VOBA-1610 file (N, C-alpha, C; in pm, whole numbers, padded with zeros to 5 digits, always signed):
BEGIN
Met+01939-01112-01625Met+01971-01174-01496Met+01844-01230-01436Gly+01840-01357-01404Gly+01722-01420-01348Gly+01709-01395-01200Thr+01603-01452-01141Thr+01575-01428-01000Thr+01692-01465-00911Leu+01759-01577-00940Leu+01865-01623-00852Leu+02004-01606-00914Asp+02011-01533-01024Asp+02139-01510-01092Asp+02205-01387-01031Arg+02288-01408-00930Arg+02347-01296-00858Arg+02482-01339-00802Ala+02567-01242-00780Ala+02694-01269-00717Ala+02675-01265-00566Val+02711-01371-00497Val+02681-01381-00355Val+02803-01344-00271Asp+02780-01258-00171Asp+02884-01220-00077Asp+02822-01215+00061Arg+02840-01320+00140Arg+02780-01328+00272Arg+02862-01254+00378Ser+02976-01202+00341Ser+03065-01142+00441Ser+03027-00999+00476His+02935-00939+00401His+02902-00799+00421His+02760-00785+00475Asn+02745-00783+00609Asn+02615-00767+00672Asn+02515-00872+00627Ser+02564-00989+00589Ser+02479-01101+00548Ser+02385-01065+00434Glu+02424-00972+00349Glu+02340-00934+00236Glu+02391-00998+00108Val+02300-01017+00013Val+02337-01064-00118Val+02374-00944-00204Arg+02492-00948-00265Arg+02536-00842-00354Arg+02513-00888-00498Ile+02448-00807-00578Ile+02427-00846-00716Ile+02515-00762-00807Lys+02550-00820-00918Lys+02630-00751-01017Lys+02544-00653-01095Asn+02600-00535-01130Asn+02530-00447-01222Asn+02514-00519-01354Ser+02400-00503-01417Ser+02377-00570-01543Ser+02306-00478-01639Lys+02329-00497-01767Lys+02259-00423-01868Lys+02129-00496-01901Leu+02037-00422-01963Leu+01907-00479-01995Leu+01923-00601-02084Asn+01861-00710-02042Asn+01867-00836-02116Asn+01729-00901-02107Ile+01641-00864-02200Ile+01502-00904-02190Ile+01486-01054-02210Gln+01433-01120-02108Gln+01406-01262-02112Gln+01256-01283-02093Asn+01201-01379-02162Asn+01058-01403-02153Asn+01018-01449-02013Cys+00924-01378-01956Cys+00864-01416-01828Cys+00739-01330-01811Pro+00643-01374-01729Pro+00522-01294-01712Pro+00546-01155-01655Val+00629-01144-01551Val+00659-01014-01489Val+00809-00996-01480Gly+00858-00889-01538Gly+01001-00858-01533Gly+01028-00729-01458Val+01137-00728-01384Val+01181-00607-01313Val+01291-00541-01395Phe+01275-00414-01424Phe+01368-00341-01509Phe+01415-00214-01438Gly+01546-00195-01432Gly+01600-00074-01373Gly+01600+00042-01472Val+01566+00161-01423Val+01570+00283-01504Val+01659+00382-01430Pro+01792+00370-01445Pro+01887+00443-01362Pro+01912+00586-01412Trp+01812+00672-01395Trp+01821+00809-01445Trp+01767+00906-01341Asp+01848+01005-01303Asp+01802+01105-01207Asp+01846+01247-01245Glu+01872+01269-01374Glu+01916+01400-01419Glu+01809+01508-01404Lys+01685+01468-01389Lys+01575+01564-01381Lys+01533+01593-01237Ser+01612+01545-01142Ser+01584+01575-01001Ser+01613+01722-00973Ser+01521+01788-00904Ser+01533+01931-00880Ser+01612+01966-00755Tyr+01645+01867-00673Tyr+01711+01897-00545Tyr+01838+01816-00525Leu+01828+01685-00523Leu+01943+01600-00497Leu+01952+01489-00601Arg+02073+01440-00626Arg+02094+01321-00708Arg+02113+01200-00617Gly+02107+01082-00676Gly+02126+00958-00601Gly+02029+00849-00642Cys+01915+00889-00704Cys+01813+00791-00740Cys+01855+00700-00854Ala+01956+00739-00930Ala+02001+00654-01040Ala+02058+00521-00990Asp+02102+00518-00867Asp+02158+00395-00810Asp+02051+00304-00750Ala+01926+00351-00747Ala+01821+00281-00674Ala+01790+00141-00724Pro+01784+00115-00857Pro+01743-00019-00900Pro+01826-00131-00839Thr+01957-00116-00843Thr+02044-00220-00786Thr+02029-00229-00636Lys+02016-00113-00568Lys+02003-00112-00423Lys+01874-00181-00378Ile+01766-00157-00450Ile+01638-00218-00413Ile+01641-00369-00438Trp+01701-00409-00550Trp+01709-00553-00577Trp+01799-00624-00476Glu+01903-00560-00432Glu+01987-00617-00326Glu+01906-00635-00199Ala+01823-00536-00166Ala+01741-00546-00045Ala+01642-00662-00056Phe+01584-00680-00174Phe+01491-00791-00198Phe+01560-00925-00173Asn+01687-00933-00205Asn+01763-01057-00189Asn+01839-01066-00057Ser+01818-00973+00033Ser+01888-00973+00161Ser+01852-01096+00244Tyr+01952-01152+00313Tyr+01927-01266+00399Tyr+01855-01227+00529Ser+01826-01098+00546Ser+01754-01057+00666Ser+01605-01087+00656Thr+01560-01125+00536Thr+01418-01154+00517Thr+01404-01262+00411Asn+01281-01292+00369Asn+01261-01384+00258Asn+01192-01309+00144Arg+01161-01380+00037Arg+01109-01314-00083Arg+00959-01338-00101Ser+00891-01371+00007Ser+00747-01397-00002Ser+00667-01270+00021Ala+00561-01254-00058Ala+00465-01147-00034Ala+00374-01187+00082Glu+00290-01095+00124Glu+00209-01121+00243Glu+00103-01228+00220Asn+00065-01253+00097Asn-00032-01359+00071Asn+00033-01497+00060Gly+00164-01504+00085Gly+00236-01631+00082Gly+00302-01664-00049Tyr+00282-01584-00151Tyr+00342-01609-00283Tyr+00493-01588-00273Asp+00570-01692-00301Asp+00716-01686-00289Asp+00776-01643-00423Leu+00813-01517-00430Leu+00869-01462-00554Leu+01011-01510-00580Gly+01079-01556-00477Gly+01216-01602-00492Gly+01228-01737-00559Lys+01120-01814-00560Lys+01123-01947-00620Lys+01043-01951-00750Asp+01009-01834-00800Asp+00921-01828-00916Asp+00994-01763-01033Glu+01018-01840-01138Glu+01085-01786-01256Glu+00993-01693-01336Asn+00869-01678-01289Asn+00778-01583-01352Asn+00811-01439-01314Phe+00903-01422-01217Phe+00939-01290-01167Phe+01091-01280-01166Thr+01147-01200-01258Thr+01292-01194-01271Thr+01343-01052-01286Phe+01463-01030-01238Phe+01532-00901-01260Phe+01603-00910-01395Gln+01575-00813-01482Gln+01624-00821-01619Gln+01725-00711-01652Gly+01783-00652-01549Gly+01890-00556-01571Gly+01842-00412-01581Asn+01938-00324-01610Asn+01911-00181-01618Asn+01909-00134-01763Met+01819-00043-01792Met+01819+00019-01924Met+01951+00091-01948Glu+02000+00083-02071Glu+02119+00159-02111Glu+02073+00296-02158Leu+02116+00399-02089Leu+02070+00535-02117Leu+02189+00628-02135Ser+02169+00731-02215Ser+02276+00827-02239Ser+02260+00945-02142Ser+02237+01064-02193Ser+02224+01181-02106Ser+02143+01288-02178Gly+02079+01374-02099Gly+02003+01483-02157Gly+01861+01444-02194Asp+01790+01535-02262Asp+01650+01514-02294Asp+01628+01394-02386Glu+01730+01353-02460Glu+01713+01239-02550Glu+01686+01110-02474Val+01717+01109-02344Val+01689+00991-02262Val+01539+00963-02256Val+01458+01067-02266Val+01313+01048-02264Val+01271+00953-02375Asp+01319+00975-02495Asp+01285+00887-02608Asp+01347+00749-02591Glu+01467+00743-02533Glu+01532+00613-02512Glu+01450+00525-02417Ile+01400+00586-02310Ile+01320+00511-02214Ile+01189+00465-02276Ala+01123+00555-02349Ala+00996+00520-02413Ala+01014+00404-02510Lys+01121+00407-02587Lys+01147+00301-02685Lys+01168+00168-02616Gln+01248+00166-02510Gln+01275+00040-02441Gln+01151-00010-02367Ser+01071+00081-02314Ser+00946+00041-02249Ser+00854-00028-02349Ser+00843+00029-02468Ser+00760-00031-02572Ser+00811-00169-02613Glu+00943-00183-02624Glu+01002-00311-02662Glu+00972-00419-02559Ile+00970-00381-02433Ile+00940-00477-02327Ile+00798-00531-02343Ile+00704-00441-02371Ile+00565-00483-02389Ile+00551-00571-02513Glu+00626-00540-02618Glu+00621-00621-02740Glu+00663-00765-02713Lys+00748-00784-02612Lys+00792-00919-02575Lys+00687-00994-02492Gly+00579-00928-02460Gly+00474-00991-02382Gly+00501-00994-02233Ile+00591-00908-02186Ile+00628-00903-02045Ile+00554-00791-01976Thr+00501-00818-01858Thr+00441-00714-01776Thr+00552-00652-01691Pro+00575-00521-01702Pro+00693-00461-01639Pro+00669-00401-01500Leu+00769-00418-01416Leu+00778-00346-01290Leu+00910-00270-01295Phe+00902-00138-01305Phe+01021-00056-01324Phe+01069+00001-01191Leu+01201+00001-01173Leu+01262+00063-01056Leu+01340+00185-01103Gly+01287+00306-01065Gly+01361+00429-01099Gly+01474+00448-01001Gly+01553+00551-01027Gly+01525+00668-01104Gly+01436+00765-01029Asp+01439+00892-01079Asp+01348+00991-01024Asp+01216+00983-01099His+01121+01070-01061His+00986+01056-01114His+00974+01099-01260Ala+01078+01158-01315Ala+01077+01194-01456Ala+01062+01071-01545Val+01100+00953-01496Val+01096+00833-01580Val+00954+00788-01610Thr+00858+00829-01530Thr+00721+00779-01547Thr+00660+00821-01680Tyr+00682+00945-01720Tyr+00626+00991-01848Tyr+00670+00902-01965Pro+00799+00882-01990Pro+00836+00796-02103Pro+00799+00649-02084Leu+00801+00601-01960Leu+00762+00461-01938Leu+00617+00438-01980Val+00529+00526-01936Val+00387+00511-01972Val+00367+00539-02120Lys+00443+00630-02176Lys+00434+00657-02319Lys+00464+00531-02399Gly+00563+00455-02356Gly+00594+00329-02423Gly+00483+00228-02409Leu+00424+00220-02290Leu+00315+00126-02267Leu+00191+00164-02348Ala+00171+00296-02365Ala+00050+00343-02433Ala+00045+00304-02580Glu+00159+00263-02634Glu+00158+00214-02772Glu+00087+00079-02784His+00069+00014-02670His+00011-00121-02670His-00115-00131-02585His-00131-00041-02488His-00249-00040-02403His-00323+00092-02422Lys-00452+00086-02436Lys-00532+00205-02452Lys-00607+00237-02322Lys-00640+00363-02307Lys-00719+00409-02192Lys-00654+00369-02059Ile-00530+00407-02043Ile-00456+00373-01921Ile-00499+00463-01806Asn-00527+00401-01692Asn-00552+00471-01567Asn-00424+00475-01484Ile-00400+00585-01417Ile-00282+00596-01332Ile-00324+00601-01186Leu-00272+00509-01106Leu-00284+00514-00961Leu-00149+00564-00909His-00148+00686-00861His-00025+00759-00832His-00015+00784-00682Phe+00092+00736-00621Phe+00118+00760-00479Phe+00233+00859-00466Asp+00211+00968-00390Asp+00312+01073-00389Asp+00277+01177-00284Ala+00379+01248-00236Ala+00356+01368-00156Ala+00324+01487-00244His+00365+01478-00373His+00355+01590-00467His+00270+01551-00586Pro+00192+01645-00643Pro+00108+01611-00758Pro+00187+01588-00886Asp+00306+01649-00897Asp+00391+01635-01017Asp+00314+01672-01144Leu+00244+01785-01135Leu+00162+01834-01246Leu+00210+01969-01300Tyr+00330+02010-01262Tyr+00381+02138-01312Tyr+00383+02140-01465Asp+00350+02256-01520Asp+00367+02273-01664Asp+00515+02262-01700Asn+00599+02323-01619Asn+00744+02306-01627Asn+00801+02348-01493Leu+00919+02305-01464Leu+00987+02348-01343Leu+01119+02411-01384Glu+01129+02541-01359Glu+01248+02617-01397Glu+01281+02599-01545Gly+01176+02597-01627Gly+01193+02587-01771Gly+01209+02448-01826Asp+01208+02347-01740Asp+01228+02209-01784Asp+01095+02134-01784Lys+01045+02104-01903Lys+00916+02035-01913Lys+00927+01886-01883Tyr+01051+01834-01877Tyr+01071+01692-01845Tyr+01118+01670-01701Ser+01108+01773-01618Ser+01146+01762-01477Ser+01067+01652-01408His+01123+01603-01298His+01049+01502-01221His+00924+01560-01154Ala+00905+01690-01166Ala+00784+01755-01114Ala+00674+01767-01218Cys+00694+01712-01338Cys+00603+01737-01451Cys+00544+01614-01521Pro+00574+01490-01484Pro+00538+01378-01571Pro+00390+01365-01602Phe+00303+01396-01506Phe+00161+01372-01529Phe+00098+01482-01615Ala+00158+01600-01615Ala+00115+01703-01710Ala+00145+01659-01853Arg+00263+01601-01873Arg+00299+01553-02008Arg+00205+01441-02053Leu+00174+01350-01964Leu+00087+01237-02001Leu-00053+01286-02038Trp-00106+01381-01962Trp-00237+01437-01994Trp-00234+01509-02129Glu-00133+01592-02149Glu-00125+01672-02271Glu-00122+01586-02397Glu-00057+01473-02389Glu-00043+01387-02506Glu-00156+01285-02518Gly-00253+01293-02429Gly-00368+01204-02437Gly-00334+01059-02411Leu-00233+01034-02328Leu-00186+00897-02305Leu-00257+00829-02189Ile-00332+00906-02110Ile-00403+00850-01995Ile-00547+00902-01995Thr-00634+00826-01932Thr-00774+00867-01924Thr-00816+00904-01783Arg-00739+00858-01684Arg-00772+00891-01544Arg-00643+00894-01463His-00635+00989-01372His-00517+01005-01287His-00566+01028-01145Val-00542+00928-01059Val-00579+00937-00918Val-00451+00947-00837Ala-00431+01061-00772Ala-00309+01088-00696Ala-00340+01083-00547Val-00276+00991-00477Val-00306+00965-00336Val-00188+01004-00248Gly-00217+01074-00138Gly-00113+01108-00041Gly-00059+01249-00054Ile-00120+01329-00141Ile-00069+01463-00171Ile-00077+01554-00049Arg+00029+01630-00027Arg+00031+01724+00084Arg+00118+01848+00054Thr+00134+01879-00074Thr+00214+01996-00114Thr+00148+02070-00230Met+00016+02067-00238Met-00053+02128-00352Met-00045+02281-00347Asn+00018+02340-00447Asn+00019+02486-00457Asn-00084+02532-00560Arg-00096+02664-00578Arg-00201+02716-00666Arg-00185+02667-00810His-00062+02670-00862His-00041+02629-01000His-00082+02483-01022Gln-00041+02396-00930Gln-00073+02255-00948Gln-00221+02227-00925Lys-00286+02306-00840Lys-00430+02293-00825Lys-00500+02330-00955Glu-00454+02437-01019Glu-00512+02476-01147Glu-00488+02370-01254Gln-00368+02310-01252Gln-00337+02203-01347Gln-00426+02081-01324Ala-00448+02045-01198Ala-00534+01931-01166Ala-00676+01955-01215Glu-00725+02075-01195Glu-00861+02110-01240Glu-00868+02111-01392Lys-00764+02162-01457Lys-00759+02167-01603Lys-00766+02027-01665Phe-00687+01936-01611Phe-00677+01802-01670Phe-00782+01705-01617Gly-00832+01730-01496Gly-00926+01636-01436Gly-00861+01535-01345Ser-00741+01565-01296Ser-00676+01475-01200Ser-00757+01469-01071Glu-00766+01350-01014Glu-00838+01331-00888Glu-00736+01327-00775Ile-00742+01426-00687Ile-00643+01441-00581Ile-00702+01393-00449Ile-00641+01293-00391Ile-00677+01247-00257Ile-00564+01289-00165Asp-00581+01405-00100Asp-00472+01457-00017Asp-00477+01393+00121Met-00373+01417+00198Met-00363+01353+00328Met-00464+01407+00428Met-00516+01527+00403Met-00619+01581+00492Met-00748+01501+00482Ser-00775+01445+00365Ser-00899+01370+00346Ser-00874+01220+00326Phe-00752+01176+00349Phe-00715+01037+00325Phe-00784+00943+00423Asp-00841+00835+00370Asp-00904+00729+00449Asp-00826+00601+00423Pro-00756+00549+00522Pro-00672+00429+00499Pro-00751+00306+00459Asn-00882+00309+00478Asn-00965+00194+00441Asn-01033+00211+00306Met-01000+00317+00234Met-01064+00340+00105Met-01027+00230+00006Val-01118+00201-00084Val-01094+00107-00193Val-01117+00184-00324Ile-01013+00200-00402Ile-01020+00276-00526Ile-01050+00180-00640Glu-01146+00215-00723Glu-01189+00125-00831Glu-01161+00189-00967Phe-01116+00107-01060Phe-01085+00152-01196Phe-01157+00064-01297Asp-01189+00124-01410Asp-01244+00052-01525Asp-01138+00055-01634Gly-01077-00058-01662Gly-00972-00062-01762Gly-00834-00081-01701Pro-00730-00079-01785Pro-00593-00105-01738Pro-00542+00001-01643Val-00466-00044-01543Val-00413+00045-01439Val-00261+00035-01436Tyr-00198+00151-01423Tyr-00053+00160-01403Tyr-00028+00229-01270Ile+00051+00166-01183Ile+00088+00226-01055Ile+00218+00303-01069Ser+00218+00427-01022Ser+00342+00503-01011Ser+00359+00540-00864Leu+00461+00480-00803Leu+00477+00488-00658Leu+00604+00566-00624Asp+00584+00690-00582Asp+00694+00772-00532Asp+00705+00745-00382Leu+00822+00703-00338Leu+00839+00663-00198Leu+00816+00776-00099Asp+00819+00902-00147Asp+00794+01009-00050Asp+00647+01026-00018Val+00560+00938-00074Val+00422+00934-00026Val+00419+00893+00121Leu+00519+00816+00162Leu+00530+00773+00301Leu+00583+00886+00389Asp+00543+00887+00513Asp+00604+00981+00606Asp+00753+00952+00616Pro+00837+01055+00626Pro+00981+01030+00633Pro+01023+00938+00747Ala+00938+00923+00848Ala+00970+00830+00957Ala+00978+00687+00905Phe+00905+00656+00798Phe+00903+00521+00743Phe+00997+00507+00623Ala+01034+00620+00562Ala+01119+00615+00443Ala+01212+00736+00442Pro+01320+00731+00522Pro+01413+00844+00526Pro+01499+00856+00401Gly+01508+00751+00320Gly+01595+00753+00203Gly+01527+00814+00082Ile+01486+00938+00095Ile+01422+01012-00013Ile+01483+01152-00018Ser+01468+01218-00129Ser+01529+01351-00145Ser+01445+01461-00083His+01312+01446-00087His+01223+01554-00043His+01143+01509+00079Tyr+01183+01556+00196Tyr+01113+01520+00318Tyr+00983+01600+00331Glu+00870+01530+00335Glu+00740+01593+00351Glu+00665+01524+00465Pro+00676+01576+00588Pro+00609+01514+00702Pro+00458+01506+00683Gly+00399+01413+00755Gly+00254+01398+00750Gly+00205+01298+00649Gly+00291+01207+00606Gly+00254+01111+00503Gly+00195+00982+00557Met+00177+00887+00467Met+00120+00757+00501Met+00217+00673+00584Thr+00161+00574+00649Thr+00242+00467+00706Thr+00264+00362+00597Thr+00361+00277+00617Thr+00384+00168+00522Thr+00263+00077+00514Arg+00201+00048+00628Arg+00084-00040+00629Arg-00032+00020+00552Glu-00055+00149+00565Glu-00165+00212+00491Glu-00144+00202+00341Leu-00020+00222+00298Leu+00010+00213+00155Leu-00009+00070+00103Ile+00041-00026+00178Ile+00025-00166+00137Ile-00122-00204+00127Arg-00202-00155+00220Arg-00344-00188+00218Arg-00411-00142+00089Ile-00377-00023+00042Ile-00437+00027-00081Ile-00389-00055-00201Ile-00260-00088-00203Ile-00206-00169-00313Ile-00277-00305-00319Gln-00298-00364-00205Gln-00360-00496-00201Gln-00508-00493-00236Asn-00576-00381-00211Asn-00722-00380-00219Asn-00783-00302-00334Phe-00705-00223-00408Phe-00768-00146-00515Phe-00824-00241-00621Lys-00926-00195-00692Lys-00993-00276-00794Lys-00950-00228-00933Gly-00901-00320-01014Gly-00859-00285-01148Gly-00756-00384-01201Asn-00733-00378-01331Asn-00640-00469-01398Asn-00502-00402-01408Leu-00409-00445-01325Leu-00277-00383-01321Leu-00191-00434-01437Ile-00139-00339-01517Ile-00061-00376-01636Ile+00086-00336-01626Gly+00122-00263-01521Gly+00261-00219-01506Gly+00273-00127-01387Ala+00397-00100-01347Ala+00418-00016-01229Ala+00560+00037-01227Asp+00578+00147-01155Asp+00713+00192-01124Asp+00722+00231-00977Ile+00841+00214-00923Ile+00873+00260-00787Ile+00991+00355-00802Val+00974+00479-00759Val+01072+00582-00790Val+01112+00663-00667Glu+01219+00740-00684Glu+01266+00841-00589Glu+01331+00783-00462Tyr+01381+00659-00469Tyr+01464+00612-00358Tyr+01603+00671-00372Asn+01649+00739-00267Asn+01782+00801-00267Asn+01865+00742-00153His+01953+00649-00189His+02030+00577-00087His+02125+00668-00010Thr+02160+00784-00066Thr+02252+00875+00003Thr+02187+00937+00126Arg+02055+00928+00136Arg+01983+00983+00252Arg+01928+00873+00342Asp+01949+00747+00304Asp+01890+00638+00379Asp+01960+00617+00512Val+01891+00546+00603Val+01944+00514+00735Val+01946+00363+00750Asn+02065+00305+00748Asn+02082+00161+00765Asn+02002+00078+00663Gly+01980+00135+00545Gly+01910+00061+00441Gly+01762+00041+00467Val+01704+00114+00561Val+01563+00097+00596Val+01473+00120+00475Thr+01497+00228+00401Thr+01410+00261+00289Thr+01425+00162+00174Ala+01544+00110+00155Ala+01563+00006+00053Ala+01477-00115+00085Met+01470-00152+00212Met+01386-00266+00251Met+01238-00234+00235Val+01200-00110+00264Val+01062-00069+00243Val+01028-00078+00094Ala+01118-00029+00009Ala+01096-00034-00135Ala+01084-00179-00183Ala+01169-00267-00131Ala+01163-00408-00170Ala+01032-00472-00124Lys+00987-00435-00005Lys+00859-00485+00047Lys+00744-00443-00044Leu+00743-00316-00082Leu+00639-00266-00171Leu+00647-00332-00309Met+00770-00354-00355Met+00789-00421-00483Met+00723-00559-00481Lys+00737-00633-00372Lys+00677-00765-00361Lys+00525-00759-00370Glu+00466-00662-00302Glu+00320-00653-00303Glu+00268-00609-00440Val+00340-00520-00506Val+00301-00480-00641Val+00319-00595-00738Ala+00429-00669-00723Ala+00458-00782-00813Ala+00348-00887-00807Val+00299-00916-00688Val+00192-01016-00674Val+00066-00970-00746Arg+00034-00840-00735Arg-00081-00789-00809Arg-00061-00803-00959Leu+00061-00776-01007Leu+00090-00789-01149Leu+00077-00934-01196Leu+00120-01027-01114Leu+00114-01168-01150Leu-00028-01223-01145Glu-00110-01169-01059Glu-00243-01223-01038Glu-00350-01153-01119Asp-00327-01029-01161Asp-00427-00954-01237Asp-00435-01001-01382
//
């Protein structure tokens, strides 16, 4: 499905409604891919519906498709929605996601993935690592997601960065916005060498620099719930939307891919969080196109 290939319905709150679509990889510099999987969520379900909801928000008539630097993503065939991954169920989905992620890179497309819960990040990066070496992770989150396992599940959405470290798929992990660090995850961070920038020491004017390829993993609960109520885990004391955008716009490094995860429309208020996610998607997309 291309940028403007959508079913239009102006009668419903003046929003554009898009048809659900299966993955259909088309050549373009930056492609948006849905990863509709939330079986590894530890609290609530709902994130599997996020890819379509976020793309609908991007196409809403309440706004336009331009990023803040003026780049109009709506008129650019270099940026297209390419459907949702076809996934089954259970732990085998991990391999399915990794395989499809790798196939996307083989096509020469730079991916922007819409989850899904945070469990999708491990297989997504695993697929990318077949083609990119020494990947750095710029991770935005309220939680470190470094558990060895959560309730016996090593593929939980609380564990992706532990898996990536263990398999040697990343060389640096910078986690920004953390405000739920417990003893186990602190020990895990020290063990692996994760760099934790918690909200107690957060500087909104910081500029983070990387040497080598960078992958952004953006959990929407990095934001204070006042700015993003459509999330499963409310953690007060988070970033503002402006602070997050500033870091995305200003970090130094070569961005090779990204995911936006943990949007739960069942908790949203008037679609506010969907619009926030779409806004962030635009700013990440511009970095992907320009890097």
